[in-house]
FIVEX-73440 format. One record per residue (C-alpha): residue number from 1; x, y, z. Coordinates in Angstrom, 1 decimal. Layout:
# FIVEX-73440
<kelum k="NUM" x="X" y="Y" z="Z"/>
...
# end
This chain:
# FIVEX-73440
<kelum k="1" x="-61.7" y="-66.0" z="-85.0"/>
<kelum k="2" x="-65.2" y="-67.3" z="-85.7"/>
<kelum k="3" x="-66.4" y="-69.0" z="-88.8"/>
<kelum k="4" x="-67.9" y="-65.9" z="-90.4"/>
<kelum k="5" x="-64.7" y="-64.0" z="-90.0"/>
<kelum k="6" x="-62.7" y="-66.8" z="-91.4"/>
<kelum k="7" x="-65.0" y="-67.0" z="-94.5"/>
<kelum k="8" x="-64.6" y="-63.2" z="-94.9"/>
<kelum k="9" x="-60.8" y="-63.5" z="-94.8"/>
<kelum k="10" x="-60.9" y="-66.3" z="-97.4"/>
<kelum k="11" x="-63.1" y="-64.2" z="-99.7"/>
<kelum k="12" x="-60.7" y="-61.2" z="-99.3"/>
<kelum k="13" x="-57.7" y="-63.4" z="-100.0"/>
<kelum k="14" x="-59.4" y="-64.9" z="-103.1"/>
<kelum k="15" x="-60.3" y="-61.4" z="-104.4"/>
<kelum k="16" x="-56.7" y="-60.2" z="-103.8"/>
<kelum k="17" x="-55.2" y="-63.3" z="-105.5"/>
<kelum k="18" x="-57.5" y="-63.0" z="-108.5"/>
<kelum k="19" x="-56.8" y="-59.3" z="-109.0"/>
<kelum k="20" x="-53.0" y="-59.9" z="-108.7"/>
<kelum k="21" x="-53.2" y="-62.9" z="-111.1"/>
<kelum k="22" x="-55.0" y="-60.9" z="-113.7"/>
<kelum k="23" x="-52.6" y="-58.0" z="-113.4"/>
<kelum k="24" x="-49.6" y="-60.2" z="-113.7"/>
<kelum k="25" x="-51.0" y="-62.1" z="-116.7"/>
<kelum k="26" x="-51.9" y="-58.9" z="-118.5"/>
<kelum k="27" x="-48.4" y="-57.4" z="-117.9"/>
<kelum k="28" x="-46.2" y="-60.4" z="-118.7"/>
<kelum k="29" x="-48.0" y="-63.7" z="-119.4"/>
<kelum k="30" x="-44.9" y="-65.9" z="-119.4"/>
<kelum k="31" x="-43.6" y="-64.6" z="-116.1"/>
<kelum k="32" x="-47.1" y="-64.9" z="-114.6"/>
<kelum k="33" x="-47.3" y="-68.5" z="-115.6"/>
<kelum k="34" x="-44.1" y="-69.2" z="-113.7"/>
<kelum k="35" x="-44.8" y="-67.1" z="-110.7"/>
<kelum k="36" x="-48.4" y="-68.3" z="-110.2"/>
<kelum k="37" x="-47.7" y="-71.9" z="-111.3"/>
<kelum k="38" x="-50.6" y="-71.8" z="-113.8"/>
<kelum k="39" x="-51.1" y="-73.5" z="-117.1"/>
<kelum k="40" x="-51.6" y="-71.3" z="-120.1"/>
<kelum k="41" x="-55.2" y="-72.3" z="-120.4"/>
<kelum k="42" x="-55.9" y="-71.3" z="-116.8"/>
<kelum k="43" x="-54.1" y="-68.0" z="-117.3"/>
<kelum k="44" x="-56.2" y="-67.2" z="-120.4"/>
<kelum k="45" x="-59.4" y="-68.0" z="-118.4"/>
<kelum k="46" x="-58.3" y="-65.8" z="-115.5"/>
<kelum k="47" x="-57.3" y="-62.9" z="-117.8"/>
<kelum k="48" x="-60.7" y="-63.0" z="-119.5"/>
<kelum k="49" x="-62.8" y="-62.8" z="-116.3"/>
<kelum k="50" x="-65.0" y="-59.7" z="-116.0"/>
<kelum k="51" x="-65.0" y="-57.8" z="-112.7"/>
<kelum k="52" x="-68.4" y="-59.4" z="-111.9"/>
<kelum k="53" x="-67.0" y="-62.9" z="-112.6"/>
<kelum k="54" x="-64.0" y="-62.2" z="-110.4"/>
<kelum k="55" x="-66.3" y="-61.1" z="-107.5"/>
<kelum k="56" x="-68.4" y="-64.2" z="-108.0"/>
<kelum k="57" x="-65.5" y="-66.6" z="-108.0"/>
<kelum k="58" x="-63.8" y="-64.9" z="-105.1"/>
<kelum k="59" x="-66.9" y="-65.1" z="-103.0"/>
<kelum k="60" x="-66.7" y="-68.8" z="-102.5"/>
<kelum k="61" x="-65.7" y="-70.5" z="-99.2"/>
<kelum k="62" x="-62.7" y="-72.3" z="-100.7"/>
<kelum k="63" x="-59.3" y="-70.7" z="-100.8"/>
<kelum k="64" x="-58.3" y="-70.4" z="-104.5"/>
<kelum k="65" x="-54.5" y="-70.1" z="-104.1"/>
<kelum k="66" x="-52.3" y="-72.8" z="-102.6"/>
<kelum k="67" x="-48.7" y="-73.3" z="-101.5"/>
<kelum k="68" x="-46.5" y="-74.7" z="-104.2"/>
<kelum k="69" x="-43.7" y="-75.3" z="-101.8"/>
<kelum k="70" x="-44.3" y="-78.8" z="-100.6"/>
<kelum k="71" x="-40.9" y="-80.1" z="-99.4"/>
<kelum k="72" x="-38.5" y="-79.4" z="-96.6"/>
<kelum k="73" x="-35.6" y="-78.5" z="-98.8"/>
<kelum k="74" x="-37.3" y="-75.5" z="-100.4"/>
<kelum k="75" x="-38.9" y="-74.4" z="-97.1"/>
<kelum k="76" x="-35.5" y="-74.5" z="-95.4"/>
<kelum k="77" x="-33.9" y="-72.5" z="-98.2"/>
<kelum k="78" x="-36.7" y="-69.9" z="-98.1"/>
<kelum k="79" x="-36.8" y="-69.5" z="-94.4"/>
<kelum k="80" x="-33.1" y="-70.1" z="-93.7"/>
<kelum k="81" x="-34.5" y="-72.3" z="-90.9"/>
<kelum k="82" x="-31.9" y="-75.0" z="-91.1"/>
<kelum k="83" x="-28.3" y="-73.9" z="-90.8"/>
<kelum k="84" x="-26.2" y="-75.1" z="-93.6"/>
<kelum k="85" x="-23.1" y="-74.4" z="-95.6"/>
<kelum k="86" x="-24.5" y="-71.2" z="-97.0"/>
<kelum k="87" x="-25.7" y="-68.6" z="-94.6"/>
<kelum k="88" x="-26.5" y="-66.0" z="-97.3"/>
<kelum k="89" x="-30.2" y="-65.2" z="-97.6"/>
<kelum k="90" x="-30.0" y="-64.1" z="-101.2"/>
<kelum k="91" x="-28.1" y="-67.2" z="-102.3"/>
<kelum k="92" x="-30.6" y="-69.4" z="-100.4"/>
<kelum k="93" x="-33.6" y="-67.7" z="-102.1"/>
<kelum k="94" x="-32.0" y="-68.0" z="-105.5"/>
<kelum k="95" x="-31.4" y="-71.7" z="-104.9"/>
<kelum k="96" x="-35.0" y="-72.2" z="-103.9"/>
<kelum k="97" x="-36.2" y="-70.3" z="-107.0"/>
<kelum k="98" x="-34.1" y="-72.5" z="-109.2"/>
<kelum k="99" x="-35.5" y="-75.6" z="-107.6"/>
<kelum k="100" x="-39.1" y="-74.4" z="-108.0"/>
<kelum k="101" x="-38.4" y="-73.3" z="-111.6"/>
<kelum k="102" x="-37.2" y="-76.8" z="-112.4"/>
<kelum k="103" x="-40.3" y="-78.3" z="-110.9"/>
<kelum k="104" x="-42.5" y="-75.9" z="-112.9"/>
<kelum k="105" x="-40.7" y="-76.9" z="-116.1"/>
<kelum k="106" x="-41.3" y="-80.6" z="-115.3"/>
<kelum k="107" x="-45.1" y="-80.0" z="-115.1"/>
<kelum k="108" x="-45.1" y="-78.5" z="-118.6"/>
# end
């Protein structure tokens, strides 16, 4: 993958992310704040962007979204990578969601 192709992929990911974020925020703001890990101010700003502004923001060379999972415990729960006491995918994902929700609440 050359540099131009990488930049095109980043722009496409940005556009997809911004469109998804706007859709989620407009449908259910409270849920969107949790799922996207955004502040209310950031959500209001994203929801108010015009299509031209979305295109302009998305066209940058920096990826706008980022991983919020930054520790081994949550990654292991999400991927079921590390065998543990619970080998139930649904239970592991629920546990990961609870941990991430707690961390989101701490940031507020």
